[in-house]
C-alpha positions in Angstrom: 85.4 38.1 114.2 84.3 41.7 114.2 86.7 44.4 113.1 85.2 47.2 115.1 83.9 47.7 118.7 80.3 46.9 119.4 77.9 48.6 121.7 75.5 46.8 124.0 71.7 46.8 123.4 70.7 47.4 127.0 69.8 51.1 126.3 69.3 53.6 123.5 72.5 54.5 121.6 73.8 57.9 122.7 74.5 60.1 119.7 76.4 63.3 119.1 75.5 65.0 115.8 78.0 67.2 114.1 76.4 69.8 111.8 73.2 71.8 112.4 72.4 73.2 109.0 69.7 72.2 106.6 70.7 68.6 106.3 71.5 68.6 110.0 67.9 69.5 110.8 66.7 66.5 108.7 69.0 64.3 110.7 67.7 65.7 114.0 64.2 64.7 112.9 65.4 61.2 112.0 67.3 60.7 115.3 64.4 62.0 117.4 62.0 59.6 115.7 64.1 56.5 116.3 63.5 55.0 119.8 66.8 53.0 119.5 68.9 56.2 119.8 69.1 59.3 121.9 70.5 62.6 120.9 72.8 63.8 123.7 75.0 66.4 121.9 75.0 68.8 118.9 78.2 70.2 117.5 78.5 73.2 115.2 81.0 76.0 114.7 78.0 78.4 115.0 76.4 77.8 118.4 73.5 80.0 117.6 72.7 77.8 114.6 72.9 74.7 116.9 70.5 76.4 119.5 68.1 77.4 116.7 68.0 73.9 115.2 67.3 72.3 118.7 64.6 74.8 119.4 62.9 74.2 116.1 63.1 70.4 116.7 61.6 70.9 120.2 64.6 69.4 121.9 65.9 70.4 125.3 68.8 69.2 127.5 71.1 68.5 124.6 74.7 69.5 125.1 76.1 71.9 122.4 79.7 72.8 121.6 82.3 73.3 118.8 84.4 70.2 119.6 83.2 66.8 118.7 85.5 65.0 121.2 84.7 67.3 124.0 80.9 67.1 123.6 81.2 63.3 123.3 83.3 63.2 126.5 80.8 65.3 128.5 77.8 63.3 127.3 79.4 59.8 127.4 78.3 59.4 123.8 78.4 56.0 122.0 78.7 57.3 118.4 78.8 60.3 116.1 76.6 61.3 113.2 78.6 63.5 110.8 76.4 65.9 108.8 79.1 68.5 107.9 80.1 69.5 104.4 82.3 67.0 102.6 85.4 69.1 103.0 85.1 68.8 106.8 84.4 65.1 106.9 88.1 64.1 107.3 88.6 66.4 110.3 85.4 65.5 112.1 85.7 61.7 111.4 89.3 61.6 112.5 88.6 63.5 115.7 85.7 61.1 116.5 87.5 57.9 115.5 90.6 58.8 117.5 88.3 59.5 120.5 87.1 55.9 120.3 83.7 56.7 118.6 82.1 55.0 115.6 80.8 57.4 112.9 77.8 57.5 110.5 78.9 60.0 107.9 76.8 61.7 105.2 77.7 61.1 101.6 80.0 61.6 99.8 82.6 60.2 102.2 85.1 62.9 101.1 85.8 65.3 98.1 88.3 62.8 96.7 88.9 59.1 96.8 92.3 59.6 98.3 90.8 61.4 101.3 88.1 58.7 101.6 90.9 56.0 101.7 92.6 57.9 104.5 89.4 57.9 106.5 88.8 54.2 106.0 92.4 53.4 107.2 92.0 55.6 110.2 88.8 53.8 111.2 90.4 50.4 110.8 93.4 51.5 112.8 91.1 52.7 115.6 89.0 49.5 115.5 85.8 51.6 115.0 83.1 51.6 112.4 82.9 54.3 109.8 79.8 53.9 107.7 78.8 56.2 104.8 75.1 57.1 104.6 74.1 56.3 101.0 70.5 56.8 102.1 68.9 56.3 98.7 69.7 52.6 99.0 67.0 52.4 101.6 63.9 52.9 99.4 61.9 49.7 99.8 61.0 49.8 96.1 64.7 49.7 95.2 65.2 46.7 97.5 62.3 45.0 95.8 63.8 45.9 92.4 67.1 44.3 93.4 65.4 41.1 94.6 63.5 40.8 91.3 66.5 41.5 89.2 68.5 38.8 91.0 65.9 36.3 90.0 66.2 37.1 86.3 69.6 35.5 85.8 72.7 37.0 84.2 72.4 40.8 83.7 73.2 42.2 80.3 72.4 45.9 80.6 71.3 48.3 83.3 70.1 51.7 82.3 69.3 54.7 84.4 67.8 57.9 83.0 67.9 61.0 85.2 66.3 64.2 84.0 65.5 67.1 86.3 65.6 70.9 86.1 66.3 72.3 89.6 67.2 76.0 90.0 69.3 75.7 93.2 71.1 79.0 93.0 74.3 79.3 95.0 77.4 77.1 94.8 75.9 74.2 92.8 75.3 76.5 89.8 79.0 77.4 89.8 80.4 73.9 90.3 82.5 72.2 87.6 81.2 68.7 86.7 78.1 69.6 88.7 75.9 66.6 87.8 78.6 64.0 88.1 80.1 65.4 91.3 77.0 66.5 93.2 74.3 64.0 92.1 75.4 61.0 90.1 76.9 59.1 93.1 73.4 58.3 94.2 72.7 56.5 90.9 76.2 55.0 90.7 76.0 53.5 94.1 72.5 52.2 93.4 73.9 50.5 90.3 76.5 48.7 92.4 73.8 47.6 94.8 71.5 46.5 92.0 74.0 44.6 89.9 75.7 42.9 92.9 79.1 43.3 91.3 81.9 45.8 91.1 82.6 48.4 88.3 85.7 47.8 86.1 85.8 50.8 83.9 83.9 53.8 82.5 83.7 56.0 79.4 81.9 59.2 80.0 81.0 62.4 78.1 79.6 65.5 79.7 78.3 68.7 78.1 76.3 71.8 78.9 73.4 72.7 76.6 73.2 76.3 75.5 70.1 77.0 77.7 71.8 75.6 80.8 71.9 77.9 83.9 74.9 76.0 85.3 78.5 77.0 84.8 79.7 73.4 84.8 78.4 70.6 82.6 74.8 69.8 83.6 74.5 66.8 81.3 76.4 63.5 81.2 76.3 60.1 79.6 78.5 57.3 81.1 78.9 53.7 80.2 80.3 51.5 83.0 81.6 47.9 82.5 81.0 45.7 85.6 82.7 42.4 86.6 81.0 39.6 84.6 80.5 41.9 81.6 77.3 43.7 82.4 77.1 47.3 81.2 75.5 50.1 83.2 74.4 53.2 81.1 73.8 56.4 82.9 72.2 59.3 81.0 71.5 62.4 83.1 70.6 66.1 82.9 70.1 68.8 85.5 68.6 71.3 82.9 65.9 69.2 81.4 62.5 71.0 81.7 59.5 68.8 81.0 59.0 65.0 81.3 61.2 65.0 84.4 62.0 61.7 86.0 61.8 61.1 89.8 64.9 62.0 91.9 65.8 58.3 91.8 65.8 58.3 88.0 64.1 55.8 85.7 65.6 52.3 85.5 65.5 49.3 83.2 67.4 46.0 83.5 67.7 43.5 80.7 68.8 40.0 81.9 68.9 36.4 80.6 65.4 35.4 81.8 63.5 38.7 81.3 63.5 42.4 82.1 62.5 44.7 84.9 61.8 48.4 85.2 61.5 50.9 88.0 60.4 54.5 87.7 62.2 55.5 90.9 58.9 55.8 92.9 56.3 53.1 92.5 56.8 49.3 92.8 59.0 47.8 90.1 57.5 45.8 87.3 58.9 42.5 86.0 58.5 41.3 82.4 59.2 37.5 81.7 58.5 36.3 78.2 57.1 33.0 79.5 54.8 34.6 82.2 52.3 36.5 80.1 51.4 39.9 81.6 54.0 42.0 83.5 54.0 41.5 87.2 54.1 44.3 89.8 56.7 43.3 92.5 55.7 43.1 96.1 57.3 45.8 98.3 58.0 45.1 101.9 57.8 48.1 104.2 61.0 49.2 105.9 62.8 52.2 107.2 63.5 54.6 104.4 66.3 57.0 103.4 68.0 58.6 106.5 66.0 56.4 108.8 67.2 53.3 107.0 70.8 54.4 107.2 70.5 55.0 110.9 68.8 51.7 111.6 71.5 49.8 109.7 74.3 51.7 111.6 72.7 50.9 115.0 72.2 47.2 114.0 75.8 47.0 113.0 77.1 48.4 116.3 74.8 46.1 118.2 75.8 42.9 116.3 79.3 43.6 115.0 78.2 42.7 111.5 79.8 44.9 108.8 77.1 47.0 107.2 76.5 48.0 103.6 78.6 51.0 102.8 81.2 50.6 105.5 83.9 53.1 104.5 86.1 50.7 102.6 83.2 49.2 100.7 81.9 52.7 99.7 85.2 53.6 98.1 84.2 52.1 94.7 81.0 54.2 94.6 83.1 57.4 95.0 85.7 56.0 92.6 83.0 55.7 89.9 82.4 59.4 90.2 86.1 60.3 90.0 86.7 57.9 87.1 83.7 59.4 85.2 85.1 62.9 85.7 88.6 61.8 84.5 87.1 60.1 81.4 85.0 63.2 80.6 88.1 65.4 80.9 90.4 63.2 78.9 88.1 61.6 76.4 89.5 58.2 77.4 88.1 55.0 79.0 89.2 55.0 82.6 89.7 51.9 84.8 88.4 52.0 88.3 91.4 50.1 89.7 93.7 52.7 88.3 91.7 55.5 90.1 92.0 53.5 93.3 95.7 52.8 92.9 96.5 56.5 92.3 94.3 57.5 95.2 96.3 55.2 97.5 99.5 56.7 96.4 98.1 60.2 97.0 96.8 59.1 100.4 100.3 57.8 101.4 101.9 61.1 100.3 99.7 63.1 102.8 99.6 60.7 105.7 102.1 60.8 108.5 100.6 58.3 110.9 102.6 55.1 110.6 99.7 52.8 111.5 97.5 54.4 108.8 100.4 54.1 106.3 100.7 50.4 107.0 97.0 49.9 106.3 97.1 51.9 103.1 100.1 49.8 101.9 98.4 46.5 102.9 95.3 47.4 100.9 97.2 48.1 97.7 
C-alpha cells in the first residue's frame, strides 16, 4: 500500500519550481529537457530574477509569483521542485505539502536534522511524497560501482579521498565546518548507497592548514562504523592544490572476495585475486545527476513506489554530517542514533501541530 498520493501517467507532470537563482537555472534546463514533465510555474521572492531566468531559458507562458501555493493553484500543478536555500526549505516544503503537492527538494533537506525530521513528519501527515535530491547518486558509474561491490561479498573497508582547491569567495569561505557541512554529505550519502547498510557511529577530526583561505576547517578525516562492522574512511580537503581528485572523490572498497576502485569519473575497476587482470566494469547509460533525481521522482509519483532518498530515508545521510561535526567539536565518538534521538526531541519542542507531533513520537 502506498503512503503518498500518486499522479496518473496520462499526461506530463505539471511542475512549479521554487527558486530561480544559479541552481534554479540548472533545474530549469533539466525540467525543460524531460518530456515527462512540464514547467507551469516559477516562484521567487524577486520576480525580476524569475523573469530573467525564464527568458534565458527561452521559456514563455510560465506563471510567476511569490507564493508557492498560489502559483500552484492558478496552474493546477501536480508537484513542486524546491530549489531554495536550505534555510527556506521548511517554509516552502510545508506550504506545498499542506496544499496537497508532493515535493522534490534540493539537498540538504534542511540545515539541521531536527528540521529535516519535522519536514518528513509533515509529508507523512499530508500523505504526500517529499523526496530529497541527492543527485550525485545518479552517476551511472557509481551505480556500476555499487553493483560490482555487492558481488564481492562482505565489505571490510570503504575509503573515499576528496581533494580539491576551489576559491568560491562569498559565504562558503566564512562558514564554520565548511567541508563537512557544505560538501561531505555527497560522499556520506554515496557511502550509504554503496555499502547498502546504515551508519552506526563516527569519529571525526577537522583542521585548517595554515595556507587555507577558509575561515572554517577546510580539512577533515572521519571514520564511520556501519551495521555489520564495515568501516568507511573519509579524508577530504578543500584547500589541496595539485593532484586534485574528481568532484566525486576517489574510492576504494576492500571486501571478502576482492577489491574495487572508482576515480569518481571513469568506469570502476574490479580486482579479484583469482581472476587475473583487473576488469573494467560495464556501465549502463542512464539519466544523470539532476535528470536522474527528476526521473526517479516522476516514476515514484506514477507508481506509488517509495524512491531512494524519500525524506525519512535521507535523514541518516544528514545525521552523518551532524554527527561528524559533533565529533570534531567534542573529540569524542558519536553515535548516529543519539543524534537522531536528540533531533526528535528538538523537533517535538518546536512543533505545535498535533498530527506531526504524533508521527514524531511514533518514530522514536
